[in-house]
TILO-411702 format. One record per residue (C-alpha): residue number from 0; residue in one letter; x, y, z. Coordinates in steps of 0.25 Angstrom, whole numbers, always signed. Layout:
N
NUM/A/X/Y/Z $
...
# end
This chain:
488
0/M/+379/+506/+416 $
1/S/+370/+499/+425 $
2/N/+373/+484/+429 $
3/A/+358/+482/+432 $
4/R/+351/+470/+425 $
5/V/+339/+470/+416 $
6/D/+332/+457/+416 $
7/T/+328/+451/+402 $
8/G/+316/+444/+407 $
9/I/+321/+431/+401 $
10/A/+323/+419/+410 $
11/G/+337/+415/+409 $
12/L/+343/+426/+401 $
13/D/+344/+435/+413 $
14/E/+353/+424/+419 $
15/V/+362/+424/+406 $
16/L/+363/+439/+407 $
17/A/+366/+438/+422 $
18/G/+354/+446/+426 $
19/G/+349/+453/+413 $
20/F/+354/+464/+404 $
21/L/+361/+476/+410 $
22/R/+352/+488/+411 $
23/G/+354/+499/+401 $
24/R/+362/+491/+391 $
25/T/+359/+486/+377 $
26/Y/+357/+471/+373 $
27/M/+356/+465/+359 $
28/V/+348/+452/+357 $
29/T/+352/+445/+344 $
30/G/+348/+432/+337 $
31/K/+341/+426/+325 $
32/P/+326/+428/+323 $
33/G/+318/+420/+332 $
34/T/+328/+418/+343 $
35/G/+320/+427/+354 $
36/K/+326/+441/+353 $
37/T/+313/+448/+353 $
38/I/+308/+439/+364 $
39/L/+320/+442/+373 $
40/G/+317/+457/+371 $
41/M/+302/+455/+374 $
42/Q/+305/+448/+387 $
43/Y/+316/+459/+391 $
44/L/+306/+470/+390 $
45/E/+295/+462/+397 $
46/S/+304/+460/+409 $
47/G/+307/+475/+409 $
48/A/+292/+478/+409 $
49/E/+289/+468/+420 $
50/N/+300/+475/+428 $
51/G/+294/+489/+426 $
52/E/+304/+494/+416 $
53/T/+300/+502/+404 $
54/C/+303/+493/+391 $
55/L/+303/+497/+376 $
56/Y/+302/+488/+365 $
57/V/+308/+494/+352 $
58/H/+303/+485/+340 $
59/L/+308/+486/+326 $
60/E/+302/+474/+319 $
61/E/+289/+469/+325 $
62/S/+277/+477/+329 $
63/E/+273/+479/+344 $
64/A/+261/+471/+342 $
65/A/+269/+459/+337 $
66/I/+279/+460/+348 $
67/R/+268/+460/+359 $
68/S/+261/+448/+352 $
69/N/+274/+440/+351 $
70/A/+277/+444/+366 $
71/D/+264/+438/+370 $
72/T/+267/+425/+364 $
73/I/+279/+423/+373 $
74/D/+272/+429/+385 $
75/V/+280/+442/+385 $
76/D/+272/+454/+391 $
77/L/+276/+467/+384 $
78/D/+265/+476/+389 $
79/G/+275/+484/+397 $
80/V/+284/+487/+385 $
81/E/+284/+499/+377 $
82/F/+286/+498/+361 $
83/L/+293/+506/+351 $
84/D/+291/+502/+336 $
85/L/+303/+505/+327 $
86/R/+299/+496/+316 $
87/P/+300/+502/+302 $
88/D/+285/+503/+300 $
89/A/+282/+508/+314 $
90/D/+272/+519/+314 $
91/V/+282/+528/+322 $
92/F/+291/+529/+310 $
93/V/+281/+530/+299 $
94/G/+277/+544/+294 $
95/D/+282/+558/+298 $
96/G/+296/+555/+292 $
97/Y/+298/+542/+301 $
98/D/+299/+532/+289 $
99/V/+313/+530/+293 $
100/F/+315/+515/+293 $
101/A/+318/+514/+278 $
102/P/+332/+508/+277 $
103/G/+342/+518/+274 $
104/E/+334/+530/+278 $
105/T/+336/+532/+293 $
106/D/+347/+535/+302 $
107/G/+339/+530/+314 $
108/A/+336/+544/+320 $
109/E/+321/+542/+319 $
110/V/+323/+528/+326 $
111/R/+331/+534/+337 $
112/G/+322/+546/+339 $
113/T/+309/+537/+340 $
114/L/+316/+528/+350 $
115/A/+322/+539/+358 $
116/A/+308/+545/+360 $
117/R/+302/+531/+364 $
118/I/+313/+529/+374 $
119/D/+311/+543/+380 $
120/D/+296/+539/+381 $
121/V/+298/+525/+387 $
122/A/+311/+526/+394 $
123/P/+313/+511/+393 $
124/D/+321/+503/+403 $
125/R/+322/+491/+393 $
126/V/+322/+492/+377 $
127/F/+321/+481/+367 $
128/I/+324/+484/+353 $
129/D/+319/+473/+343 $
130/P/+327/+472/+334 $
131/L/+337/+483/+334 $
132/T/+343/+478/+321 $
133/Q/+331/+482/+313 $
134/L/+337/+496/+314 $
135/R/+348/+491/+305 $
136/R/+339/+488/+294 $
137/L/+333/+502/+294 $
138/A/+346/+510/+296 $
139/A/+352/+517/+284 $
140/S/+366/+510/+287 $
141/E/+373/+502/+298 $
142/Q/+379/+515/+303 $
143/S/+365/+521/+304 $
144/F/+360/+508/+312 $
145/R/+372/+509/+322 $
146/T/+368/+523/+324 $
147/Q/+354/+520/+327 $
148/V/+358/+509/+336 $
149/L/+368/+517/+344 $
150/G/+358/+529/+345 $
151/L/+348/+519/+350 $
152/M/+357/+513/+361 $
153/Q/+362/+526/+366 $
154/L/+347/+531/+367 $
155/L/+343/+518/+375 $
156/A/+356/+519/+384 $
157/K/+352/+533/+388 $
158/Q/+339/+527/+393 $
159/D/+346/+516/+401 $
160/A/+337/+506/+394 $
161/T/+341/+491/+393 $
162/V/+340/+488/+378 $
163/V/+339/+475/+371 $
164/F/+338/+474/+356 $
165/T/+338/+463/+346 $
166/S/+346/+461/+334 $
167/Q/+343/+453/+321 $
168/S/+357/+449/+317 $
169/T/+359/+443/+303 $
170/P/+372/+439/+296 $
171/T/+370/+451/+287 $
172/D/+365/+460/+298 $
173/P/+373/+457/+311 $
174/D/+371/+464/+324 $
175/D/+386/+464/+328 $
176/D/+386/+479/+329 $
177/L/+374/+479/+339 $
178/Q/+381/+469/+348 $
179/F/+392/+480/+350 $
180/L/+381/+490/+354 $
181/A/+374/+481/+364 $
182/D/+378/+478/+378 $
183/G/+374/+463/+376 $
184/T/+370/+453/+366 $
185/V/+360/+442/+368 $
186/E/+361/+432/+357 $
187/L/+349/+422/+354 $
188/D/+350/+410/+345 $
189/R/+342/+398/+341 $
190/P/+352/+387/+337 $
191/S/+347/+372/+335 $
192/A/+349/+369/+349 $
193/G/+339/+379/+354 $
194/R/+338/+394/+357 $
195/T/+350/+401/+364 $
196/V/+354/+415/+370 $
197/E/+368/+420/+372 $
198/V/+373/+433/+378 $
199/T/+385/+436/+369 $
200/K/+388/+450/+375 $
201/F/+384/+457/+388 $
202/R/+392/+469/+392 $
203/G/+394/+472/+407 $
204/S/+391/+459/+413 $
205/D/+393/+444/+412 $
206/T/+382/+435/+406 $
207/R/+380/+420/+406 $
208/S/+388/+415/+394 $
209/G/+384/+404/+384 $
210/V/+373/+401/+375 $
211/H/+360/+400/+383 $
212/S/+347/+392/+379 $
213/L/+334/+400/+376 $
214/R/+320/+396/+374 $
215/I/+308/+404/+369 $
216/T/+296/+400/+377 $
217/D/+282/+405/+378 $
218/H/+286/+415/+388 $
219/G/+298/+421/+381 $
220/L/+313/+417/+381 $
221/H/+320/+408/+392 $
222/V/+335/+408/+392 $
223/Y/+342/+396/+399 $
224/P/+356/+400/+403 $
225/V/+367/+390/+401 $
226/L/+369/+384/+415 $
227/A/+382/+389/+422 $
228/P/+383/+380/+434 $
229/G/+393/+388/+442 $
230/T/+383/+399/+444 $
231/H/+374/+390/+452 $
232/Q/+377/+385/+466 $
233/Q/+369/+381/+478 $
234/P/+374/+377/+491 $
235/Y/+371/+363/+495 $
236/T/+375/+351/+504 $
237/P/+380/+340/+496 $
238/D/+372/+329/+504 $
239/Q/+369/+316/+498 $
240/L/+356/+312/+492 $
241/S/+350/+299/+496 $
242/S/+343/+290/+485 $
243/G/+335/+284/+496 $
244/V/+340/+270/+492 $
245/P/+350/+266/+503 $
246/E/+359/+257/+494 $
247/V/+360/+268/+483 $
248/D/+364/+278/+494 $
249/E/+375/+268/+499 $
250/L/+380/+267/+485 $
251/L/+381/+282/+484 $
252/H/+386/+283/+499 $
253/G/+374/+291/+503 $
254/G/+368/+296/+490 $
255/L/+370/+307/+479 $
256/E/+375/+321/+483 $
257/R/+369/+334/+481 $
258/G/+376/+342/+470 $
259/S/+381/+330/+463 $
260/V/+378/+323/+449 $
261/T/+374/+309/+448 $
262/I/+374/+300/+436 $
263/L/+364/+288/+436 $
264/S/+370/+279/+425 $
265/G/+364/+267/+419 $
266/P/+357/+260/+408 $
267/T/+342/+263/+405 $
268/G/+332/+258/+414 $
269/V/+342/+255/+426 $
270/G/+336/+265/+436 $
271/K/+344/+277/+434 $
272/T/+332/+287/+435 $
273/T/+325/+279/+446 $
274/L/+338/+280/+454 $
275/G/+339/+295/+452 $
276/T/+324/+297/+456 $
277/Q/+327/+289/+468 $
278/F/+336/+300/+473 $
279/M/+325/+310/+470 $
280/K/+315/+302/+478 $
281/E/+324/+303/+490 $
282/A/+326/+318/+487 $
283/A/+311/+320/+487 $
284/G/+310/+314/+501 $
285/R/+319/+325/+506 $
286/G/+310/+336/+499 $
287/E/+320/+339/+487 $
288/R/+316/+341/+473 $
289/S/+323/+332/+461 $
290/V/+321/+334/+446 $
291/I/+322/+324/+435 $
292/Y/+324/+328/+421 $
293/M/+319/+317/+412 $
294/F/+326/+316/+398 $
295/E/+323/+302/+395 $
296/E/+310/+297/+402 $
297/N/+296/+301/+403 $
298/V/+292/+308/+416 $
299/D/+280/+299/+418 $
300/T/+288/+286/+416 $
301/L/+298/+291/+427 $
302/L/+287/+294/+437 $
303/D/+281/+280/+435 $
304/R/+294/+273/+436 $
305/C/+297/+281/+449 $
306/E/+284/+277/+455 $
307/N/+287/+262/+452 $
308/V/+300/+262/+460 $
309/N/+295/+270/+472 $
310/I/+299/+284/+468 $
311/P/+287/+293/+470 $
312/A/+291/+302/+458 $
313/T/+277/+307/+456 $
314/A/+275/+312/+470 $
315/M/+289/+318/+470 $
316/V/+285/+326/+458 $
317/E/+272/+330/+464 $
318/R/+279/+335/+477 $
319/G/+290/+342/+469 $
320/T/+301/+334/+473 $
321/L/+304/+329/+459 $
322/G/+303/+335/+446 $
323/I/+303/+327/+433 $
324/E/+306/+335/+420 $
325/P/+306/+329/+407 $
326/V/+315/+335/+397 $
327/E/+311/+335/+382 $
328/A/+321/+332/+371 $
329/L/+328/+344/+365 $
330/E/+319/+354/+372 $
331/R/+329/+361/+381 $
332/S/+344/+366/+381 $
333/P/+354/+362/+392 $
334/A/+352/+376/+398 $
335/E/+337/+375/+397 $
336/F/+338/+362/+404 $
337/A/+348/+367/+415 $
338/S/+338/+379/+417 $
339/I/+327/+369/+420 $
340/V/+336/+361/+430 $
341/R/+340/+374/+437 $
342/E/+326/+378/+439 $
343/E/+323/+365/+446 $
344/V/+336/+367/+455 $
345/E/+335/+382/+458 $
346/E/+320/+384/+459 $
347/R/+315/+370/+463 $
348/D/+327/+365/+471 $
349/A/+329/+352/+464 $
350/R/+340/+344/+471 $
351/I/+341/+332/+462 $
352/V/+341/+333/+447 $
353/M/+341/+321/+438 $
354/I/+343/+322/+423 $
355/D/+338/+309/+417 $
356/G/+346/+306/+409 $
357/I/+359/+312/+403 $
358/D/+356/+306/+389 $
359/G/+342/+312/+388 $
360/Y/+348/+326/+392 $
361/R/+358/+325/+381 $
362/L/+347/+321/+371 $
363/S/+336/+331/+376 $
364/I/+344/+344/+379 $
365/Q/+347/+352/+367 $
366/G/+362/+354/+363 $
367/E/+375/+347/+359 $
368/E/+379/+335/+368 $
369/Q/+392/+342/+373 $
370/D/+384/+354/+377 $
371/L/+373/+345/+384 $
372/E/+384/+338/+392 $
373/R/+390/+352/+396 $
374/E/+376/+357/+400 $
375/L/+373/+345/+408 $
376/N/+386/+346/+416 $
377/S/+383/+361/+419 $
378/L/+369/+357/+424 $
379/C/+375/+346/+433 $
380/R/+385/+356/+439 $
381/Y/+374/+366/+441 $
382/L/+366/+356/+449 $
383/K/+378/+352/+457 $
384/N/+380/+366/+461 $
385/M/+366/+367/+465 $
386/G/+367/+355/+474 $
387/V/+358/+347/+465 $
388/A/+360/+332/+464 $
389/V/+360/+328/+449 $
390/V/+357/+315/+443 $
391/L/+360/+311/+429 $
392/V/+354/+299/+423 $
393/D/+363/+293/+413 $
394/S/+360/+281/+404 $
395/V/+371/+271/+400 $
396/D/+369/+262/+388 $
397/A/+374/+249/+393 $
398/I/+363/+240/+400 $
399/T/+374/+230/+405 $
400/G/+388/+228/+400 $
401/S/+400/+238/+402 $
402/F/+398/+248/+413 $
403/Q/+395/+262/+408 $
404/P/+394/+272/+419 $
405/T/+388/+284/+411 $
406/N/+384/+287/+397 $
407/G/+390/+298/+389 $
408/G/+401/+303/+398 $
409/V/+393/+310/+409 $
410/S/+400/+304/+421 $
411/Y/+408/+317/+423 $
412/L/+396/+324/+427 $
413/A/+393/+315/+439 $
414/D/+397/+315/+453 $
415/N/+390/+302/+455 $
416/I/+388/+290/+445 $
417/V/+377/+280/+449 $
418/F/+376/+269/+439 $
419/L/+365/+258/+437 $
420/R/+367/+246/+428 $
421/Y/+360/+233/+424 $
422/L/+366/+220/+428 $
423/E/+364/+206/+422 $
424/I/+364/+196/+434 $
425/Q/+360/+182/+432 $
426/G/+352/+185/+419 $
427/E/+344/+197/+427 $
428/L/+346/+212/+424 $
429/R/+348/+219/+437 $
430/K/+354/+233/+440 $
431/A/+365/+239/+448 $
432/I/+369/+252/+454 $
433/G/+383/+258/+457 $
434/I/+390/+271/+459 $
435/L/+401/+274/+450 $
436/K/+405/+288/+455 $
437/K/+402/+297/+467 $
438/R/+411/+309/+468 $
439/S/+407/+314/+482 $
440/S/+408/+301/+490 $
441/D/+411/+287/+490 $
442/F/+401/+277/+484 $
443/E/+398/+262/+485 $
444/R/+406/+254/+474 $
445/A/+397/+242/+474 $
446/L/+386/+240/+464 $
447/R/+372/+237/+469 $
448/E/+360/+231/+463 $
449/F/+349/+241/+459 $
450/E/+334/+238/+458 $
451/I/+322/+247/+455 $
452/T/+310/+241/+462 $
453/P/+296/+246/+465 $
454/H/+300/+250/+478 $
455/G/+312/+258/+473 $
456/I/+327/+257/+470 $
457/K/+333/+245/+477 $
458/V/+348/+243/+478 $
459/G/+355/+231/+482 $
460/D/+368/+227/+490 $
461/P/+381/+229/+483 $
462/L/+383/+219/+471 $
463/T/+396/+214/+477 $
464/E/+393/+199/+472 $
465/L/+394/+204/+458 $
466/R/+405/+208/+449 $
467/G/+405/+214/+435 $
468/I/+393/+222/+438 $
469/L/+397/+234/+429 $
470/S/+397/+224/+417 $
471/G/+382/+222/+419 $
472/T/+384/+207/+420 $
473/P/+390/+205/+434 $
474/E/+395/+191/+440 $
475/F/+393/+186/+454 $
476/V/+406/+186/+461 $
477/G/+411/+172/+465 $
478/R/+399/+166/+458 $
479/D/+407/+155/+452 $
480/T/+414/+151/+465 $
481/D/+401/+151/+473 $
482/D/+395/+141/+462 $
483/A/+407/+132/+463 $
484/T/+406/+132/+478 $
485/R/+392/+128/+477 $
486/S/+395/+117/+467 $
487/Q/+404/+110/+476 $
# end
């Protein structure tokens, strides 16, 4: 058999299938009602017609008019597709002895004869049968049904047509026997966390394993494959990315590296997002694009705040050097979100990606918490492989008091951990910045005062005169001694 591929016409599904179906073979699409089986077949035929192939739609339930009307609602064009109506009440089987669809009264010969004549007439390259299991309800017995299906598949195999058929499996009417007849099985489902697709069988080639996300849109199906970081790699130079604030770069011994993951950690309002955006401001000056995915803040609020601290975010967005993407709660699966990020990296060449923040990601993306952490890990590995600098904003609960480097045990993801915290000094609330971890190079161990001003970020000299900074209530070193000396 040929190893040539036949595309499905569905974004993402061809990636899962490593290029599409194998030409000349037979595939079953199974799933509960409403999971998208018929839409998959429509798009499969539409793509074939667009490629100049001859396509045949064999329908056993809905009329051609209803099918075309449904296709129009999802912007699928079936104008170049031939139809064969094999419904029980189809005119082609009424009269002249062709009332053959009463259960228990047919051996399938009439069906095969009609289909054979149509195939000879059309000579299809692609065939979609929807649903094939309708023949089971019309056959005299299970043996008769299998005979019909086997004869049908042999007929289509001689034509070298690539066949996709749907199955309506139920507990009392399973499709296990059809799975053995098919060269591949595509399972559609609709669990509580969102629609999914899985390729459970595919003879003759490897496919992307796993349960992939599926969305039905106004333009048909869209599949979002589970991210496989190891399949993505891009050569890059691991140079350092400056923040544009000399003191921050001194703390980091030059800046952040491409292909690294940095966690910006600290309590709410301390300046984490502003610090991350500062790196993006500097990247924009080099003509590089950055993207912020907003899980916890309004876009307009972020833009206003940036303008107030000398970060021209609005102008950066207008020039295309900054993208700001809000993510609505529970609208997307991890794979769908990863697909959006991939598009920014692979099509728009984003070089810095910031997820703001980790808690918002966990709350907003569909799925169980352990799955979300695994998918976030995969996304970070992918971005590192592509030479993208990743910034994760992580909010900790404590305002002052015991030092908490990160929240929720995500520090293992990080190559760098930059922390910001509040300090109480002489009854005044101030801020400090420090580096907890940097894998690729040394870093400054001292803490420095951190301030956000109308002119931008301001970082002071190392706070060497203070001790107990990480407790949130530091003390001046030697203060009692100095006071005693002054009193003499």
